[in-house]
C-alpha positions as semicolon CSV with decimal commas, in nm:
position;residue;x (nm);y (nm);z (nm)
1;M;-0,658;8,908;-4,383
2;I;-0,906;8,932;-4,100
3;N;-1,121;8,664;-4,267
4;D;-0,823;8,430;-4,285
5;F;-0,750;8,487;-3,917
6;W;-1,115;8,424;-3,829
7;H;-1,113;8,101;-4,030
8;L;-0,799;7,999;-3,839
9;I;-0,977;8,057;-3,509
10;V;-1,282;7,859;-3,623
11;E;-1,066;7,575;-3,753
12;T;-0,871;7,560;-3,425
13;W;-1,195;7,568;-3,226
14;E;-1,347;7,286;-3,429
15;T;-1,030;7,075;-3,452
16;G;-0,938;7,096;-3,083
17;I;-0,760;6,780;-2,970
18;R;-0,747;6,492;-3,218
19;G;-1,059;6,618;-3,392
20;I;-1,253;6,688;-3,073
21;G;-1,355;7,053;-3,078
22;I;-1,314;7,294;-2,791
23;D;-1,693;7,320;-2,760
24;D;-1,706;6,943;-2,710
25;I;-1,432;6,965;-2,449
26;L;-1,622;7,241;-2,265
27;I;-1,938;7,031;-2,272
28;C;-1,745;6,736;-2,127
29;L;-1,604;6,959;-1,855
30;A;-1,958;7,077;-1,781
31;I;-2,071;6,713;-1,755
32;I;-1,787;6,638;-1,514
33;I;-1,869;6,941;-1,300
34;G;-2,237;6,849;-1,312
35;S;-2,154;6,495;-1,200
36;L;-1,951;6,624;-0,905
37;V;-2,232;6,862;-0,810
38;A;-2,486;6,578;-0,842
39;R;-2,262;6,362;-0,621
40;T;-2,251;6,634;-0,357
41;I;-2,627;6,684;-0,373
42;F;-2,681;6,309;-0,362
43;N;-2,466;6,268;-0,049
44;T;-2,556;6,591;0,126
45;F;-2,931;6,608;0,080
46;L;-3,064;6,265;-0,007
47;L;-2,838;6,038;0,199
48;D;-2,822;6,280;0,491
49;R;-3,201;6,285;0,510
50;I;-3,212;5,907;0,494
51;A;-2,945;5,897;0,767
52;K;-3,157;6,123;0,990
53;L;-3,456;5,895;0,942
54;A;-3,236;5,597;1,028
55;E;-3,118;5,769;1,348
56;S;-3,476;5,792;1,469
57;S;-3,505;5,413;1,479
58;E;-3,394;5,213;1,782
59;N;-3,154;4,971;1,612
60;T;-2,819;5,074;1,464
61;F;-2,830;4,843;1,163
62;D;-2,997;5,097;0,934
63;D;-2,747;5,366;1,043
64;E;-2,452;5,142;0,952
65;L;-2,626;5,043;0,628
66;V;-2,665;5,405;0,516
67;E;-2,305;5,495;0,604
68;S;-2,167;5,188;0,428
69;L;-2,351;5,279;0,106
70;R;-2,260;5,650;0,113
71;G;-1,934;5,601;-0,080
72;P;-2,065;5,365;-0,352
73;F;-2,380;5,573;-0,407
74;G;-2,162;5,878;-0,452
75;L;-1,994;5,706;-0,746
76;I;-2,322;5,662;-0,938
77;P;-2,331;6,024;-1,072
78;I;-1,962;5,994;-1,166
79;A;-2,022;5,672;-1,358
80;F;-2,324;5,823;-1,533
81;G;-2,124;6,135;-1,622
82;L;-1,847;5,924;-1,777
83;Y;-2,110;5,734;-1,974
84;L;-2,253;6,062;-2,109
85;I;-1,906;6,178;-2,211
86;T;-1,827;5,854;-2,398
87;S;-2,165;5,869;-2,568
88;Y;-2,127;6,234;-2,665
89;L;-1,770;6,238;-2,793
90;P;-1,713;6,103;-3,145
91;F;-1,487;5,818;-3,038
92;S;-1,421;5,540;-3,285
93;G;-1,219;5,222;-3,308
94;S;-0,986;5,134;-3,022
95;L;-1,041;5,469;-2,851
96;D;-1,414;5,403;-2,827
97;L;-1,342;5,054;-2,689
98;I;-1,106;5,191;-2,423
99;A;-1,355;5,459;-2,317
100;T;-1,640;5,207;-2,295
101;N;-1,427;4,963;-2,095
102;L;-1,328;5,238;-1,852
103;V;-1,695;5,316;-1,790
104;K;-1,763;4,947;-1,734
105;M;-1,477;4,931;-1,482
106;V;-1,621;5,225;-1,288
107;V;-1,963;5,056;-1,285
108;I;-1,810;4,730;-1,163
109;Y;-1,613;4,914;-0,895
110;T;-1,928;5,094;-0,779
111;I;-2,133;4,773;-0,755
112;F;-1,871;4,563;-0,580
113;S;-1,765;4,838;-0,341
114;A;-2,129;4,847;-0,231
115;F;-2,123;4,469;-0,181
116;S;-1,796;4,492;0,012
117;N;-1,921;4,769;0,240
118;L;-2,246;4,582;0,307
119;T;-2,069;4,276;0,449
120;K;-1,981;4,443;0,780
121;P;-2,330;4,570;0,879
122;L;-2,493;4,247;0,761
123;L;-2,256;4,034;0,967
124;T;-2,298;4,272;1,261
125;M;-2,672;4,213;1,242
126;L;-2,611;3,838;1,248
127;G;-2,369;3,886;1,539
128;D;-2,661;3,864;1,782
129;N;-2,659;3,489;1,725
130;S;-2,464;3,289;1,983
131;W;-2,255;3,109;1,722
132;L;-2,133;3,426;1,552
133;T;-1,914;3,629;1,786
134;P;-1,791;3,985;1,714
135;A;-1,442;3,852;1,635
136;M;-1,585;3,594;1,393
137;S;-1,792;3,869;1,229
138;T;-1,476;4,073;1,174
139;W;-1,295;3,775;1,021
140;L;-1,585;3,680;0,796
141;S;-1,619;4,043;0,687
142;R;-1,253;4,052;0,585
143;V;-1,271;3,718;0,404
144;A;-1,592;3,819;0,225
145;G;-1,432;4,149;0,124
146;V;-1,131;3,970;-0,026
147;L;-1,355;3,729;-0,221
148;I;-1,575;4,012;-0,348
149;W;-1,277;4,209;-0,478
150;I;-1,127;3,897;-0,636
151;I;-1,450;3,857;-0,834
152;A;-1,449;4,229;-0,920
153;I;-1,088;4,220;-1,044
154;T;-1,166;3,907;-1,244
155;M;-1,454;4,086;-1,417
156;M;-1,237;4,392;-1,485
157;L;-0,966;4,177;-1,643
158;D;-1,227;3,995;-1,848
159;I;-1,347;4,328;-1,990
160;W;-1,003;4,382;-2,141
161;G;-0,994;4,027;-2,277
162;I;-0,733;3,905;-2,030
163;E;-0,772;3,531;-1,964
164;I;-0,791;3,436;-1,599
165;G;-0,690;3,070;-1,632
166;P;-0,318;3,123;-1,701
167;I;-0,302;3,382;-1,420
168;I;-0,459;3,139;-1,172
169;A;-0,221;2,864;-1,281
170;G;0,075;3,096;-1,235
171;L;-0,052;3,204;-0,895
172;G;-0,091;2,837;-0,800
173;L;0,275;2,768;-0,865
174;F;0,369;3,092;-0,692
175;S;0,154;3,005;-0,389
176;V;0,335;2,672;-0,347
177;A;0,666;2,855;-0,332
178;V;0,522;3,111;-0,090
179;A;0,370;2,839;0,130
180;L;0,709;2,674;0,174
181;G;0,859;2,998;0,297
182;A;0,558;3,122;0,496
183;Q;0,465;2,822;0,706
184;D;0,456;3,030;1,024
185;M;0,204;3,266;0,868
186;F;-0,031;2,979;0,779
187;K;0,014;2,832;1,127
188;N;-0,094;3,165;1,275
189;I;-0,398;3,180;1,045
190;I;-0,504;2,827;1,143
191;A;-0,443;2,907;1,512
192;G;-0,659;3,218;1,472
193;I;-0,941;3,007;1,328
194;F;-0,922;2,775;1,630
195;I;-0,924;3,072;1,868
196;L;-1,240;3,206;1,702
197;S;-1,415;2,869;1,683
198;E;-1,340;2,790;2,050
199;K;-1,447;3,142;2,156
200;R;-1,156;3,175;2,398
201;F;-1,186;3,552;2,413
202;Q;-1,338;3,847;2,228
203;P;-1,226;4,205;2,163
204;G;-1,269;4,397;2,486
205;D;-1,193;4,100;2,714
206;R;-0,918;4,130;2,975
207;I;-0,685;3,832;2,947
208;R;-0,360;3,705;3,097
209;I;-0,123;3,515;2,867
210;G;0,090;3,265;3,058
211;D;0,258;3,430;3,356
212;G;0,347;3,751;3,176
213;L;0,123;3,959;2,951
214;H;-0,194;4,103;3,102
215;G;-0,417;4,340;2,905
216;I;-0,727;4,408;2,695
217;V;-0,786;4,233;2,361
218;E;-0,829;4,496;2,090
219;S;-0,846;4,288;1,771
220;I;-0,795;3,932;1,650
221;G;-0,619;3,941;1,314
222;F;-0,526;3,676;1,060
223;R;-0,169;3,650;1,185
224;S;-0,165;3,805;1,533
225;T;-0,385;3,936;1,810
226;Q;-0,341;4,289;1,940
227;V;-0,347;4,316;2,319
228;R;-0,321;4,653;2,491
229;L;-0,141;4,615;2,822
230;L;-0,265;4,787;3,136
231;D;0,001;5,056;3,086
232;T;-0,169;5,122;2,744
233;S;0,121;4,976;2,543
234;P;0,004;4,766;2,244
235;V;0,148;4,417;2,204
236;F;0,101;4,199;1,897
237;V;0,094;3,832;1,999
238;P;0,121;3,562;1,727
239;N;-0,189;3,346;1,722
240;T;0,019;3,028;1,758
241;D;0,141;3,151;2,097
242;L;-0,217;3,213;2,209
243;S;-0,316;2,862;2,105
244;D;-0,018;2,697;2,280
245;L;0,008;2,904;2,598
246;Q;-0,234;2,909;2,889
247;V;-0,473;3,203;2,850
248;T;-0,686;3,325;3,139
249;N;-0,995;3,522;3,040
250;H;-1,079;3,741;3,338
251;Q;-1,384;3,878;3,158
252;E;-1,558;3,540;3,179
253;M;-1,518;3,497;3,556
254;S;-1,843;3,432;3,743
255;Y;-1,726;3,597;4,064
256;R;-1,424;3,778;4,195
257;R;-1,266;3,586;4,485
258;L;-1,124;3,772;4,781
259;S;-0,912;3,571;5,025
260;W;-0,723;3,751;5,303
261;T;-0,537;3,661;5,617
262;V;-0,562;3,914;5,901
263;N;-0,303;3,890;6,182
264;L;-0,412;3,989;6,533
265;V;-0,204;4,015;6,848
266;Y;-0,194;3,722;7,093
267;S;-0,344;3,935;7,368
268;T;-0,682;3,910;7,187
269;S;-0,925;3,694;7,386
270;S;-1,152;3,427;7,238
271;S;-1,461;3,639;7,300
272;Q;-1,302;3,934;7,120
273;L;-1,212;3,706;6,828
274;K;-1,570;3,578;6,806
275;E;-1,712;3,932;6,804
276;I;-1,464;4,052;6,541
277;C;-1,534;3,754;6,314
278;K;-1,911;3,791;6,356
279;E;-1,912;4,165;6,287
280;I;-1,701;4,134;5,970
281;Q;-1,906;3,839;5,843
282;D;-2,233;4,023;5,908
283;Y;-2,098;4,317;5,712
284;I;-2,012;4,089;5,416
285;N;-2,346;3,908;5,423
286;S;-2,551;4,229;5,446
287;S;-2,360;4,431;5,187
288;K;-2,494;4,435;4,830
289;D;-2,135;4,446;4,704
290;F;-2,080;4,081;4,792
291;T;-2,253;3,772;4,657
292;E;-2,298;3,406;4,740
293;N;-2,098;3,147;4,549
294;P;-2,296;2,821;4,531
295;G;-1,970;2,626;4,547
296;Q;-1,826;2,800;4,853
297;E;-1,994;3,015;5,116
298;N;-1,844;3,338;5,252
299;F;-1,689;3,314;5,598
300;V;-1,462;3,487;5,852
301;K;-1,295;3,243;6,093
302;V;-0,991;3,199;6,312
303;A;-0,760;2,992;6,097
304;E;-0,431;2,945;6,276
305;L;-0,218;3,025;6,576
306;G;0,084;3,167;6,398
307;S;0,435;3,220;6,521
308;S;0,365;3,582;6,619
309;S;-0,008;3,631;6,565
310;I;-0,356;3,484;6,570
311;D;-0,459;3,456;6,206
312;L;-0,811;3,519;6,076
313;T;-0,911;3,401;5,727
314;I;-1,160;3,612;5,530
315;L;-1,307;3,442;5,221
316;C;-1,578;3,610;5,016
317;Y;-1,695;3,665;4,657
318;L;-1,793;3,971;4,456
319;K;-2,004;4,004;4,143
320;V;-1,821;4,305;4,000
321;V;-1,575;4,258;3,713
322;S;-1,443;4,613;3,688
323;Y;-1,110;4,646;3,866
324;T;-1,195;5,000;3,983
325;E;-1,516;4,886;4,153
326;F;-1,334;4,584;4,294
327;S;-1,067;4,810;4,449
328;Q;-1,332;5,036;4,602
329;I;-1,511;4,741;4,766
330;K;-1,180;4,608;4,899
331;Q;-1,102;4,949;5,047
332;D;-1,441;4,964;5,223
333;L;-1,385;4,615;5,364
334;I;-1,039;4,710;5,492
335;F;-1,183;5,014;5,673
336;K;-1,453;4,793;5,827
337;I;-1,194;4,541;5,947
338;M;-0,984;4,817;6,104
339;E;-1,289;4,965;6,280
340;S;-1,402;4,628;6,412
341;V;-1,058;4,536;6,545
342;K;-1,020;4,869;6,724
343;E;-1,377;4,868;6,864
344;H;-1,323;4,530;7,028
345;G;-0,995;4,624;7,194
346;S;-0,760;4,421;6,976
347;D;-0,480;4,525;6,742
348;F;-0,298;4,406;6,435
349;A;0,014;4,196;6,479
350;F;0,334;4,214;6,282
351;P;0,613;3,959;6,249
352;S;0,831;3,963;6,562
353;R;1,080;3,746;6,743
354;S;1,162;3,740;7,113
355;V;1,523;3,680;7,216
356;Y;1,600;3,562;7,571
357;I;1,952;3,613;7,703
358;E;2,049;3,380;7,986
359;N;2,263;3,534;8,257
360;Q;2,531;3,277;8,345
361;S;2,724;3,492;8,593
């Protein structure tokens, strides 16, 4: 009786699942666990040490290269573990074919994911060239990624004996139907290509679109460009609008222009006006915050005898692009103007009108 029960246990142990014994299943589980441990060791010790060596270098290309390959390299132990399992288990016929094809798919995925991840750092390295802007690098990286995965999917389908020709032909007919209903999308893609080729703006530039939107470019996509307004609200602008509307790129300005009109009271004498103009202009010319524009010199001059004031025109240029720095320089100039006007015994005028009443009694 006990012998029969023992034989039952042995037979169950050896039969397992579809002829695969429990000992074989335990070995496969051990291989899987070993693969996961090897993946952790591979990423934690080997790649982390390589990453630390890369951090010691001055350029960032090797850092990005290591991080882009971390995921694909982590799949190598998994793929090898699956290969060991398929080699160890007594698969036969269609089951052996399926297992082998699955391993091949994992290998293909590992290889092409590495290729896909490498496109970004490689294009970033080429981004130092004048013809390849950061936005163009992003676009090319996306296009290259799509092409790489199309090739990978084609290879995976070919493993299973699926013919690609009929699928491409079917997609061709489908794409014609889609193109007829998605003309705006293709217009936006073409407009995006023109925006990139003409280098109108780059991510990080502050732009004004027409007379309305004013913000920072965050990304230039295939269909639209994301602009974050100065109140931090994101706006997605179709690329066709950016190609048709007038776009001002404030980031590309050579100088910031400051043009003011200062109104002084009519009691100000000509000598006081001369001293005020000279003192303000000397301040502008001597300050490192202002610069000389080859096309127009800085000046402070009496411009007009207004209806209720003597008007001074202040025209000068600044090198700073940051709005915060620009506001600080403007504030310092305002304080200097106020000090100069008060020191020379004049005052600021405001719009006024005198009314004379004739006594007819």
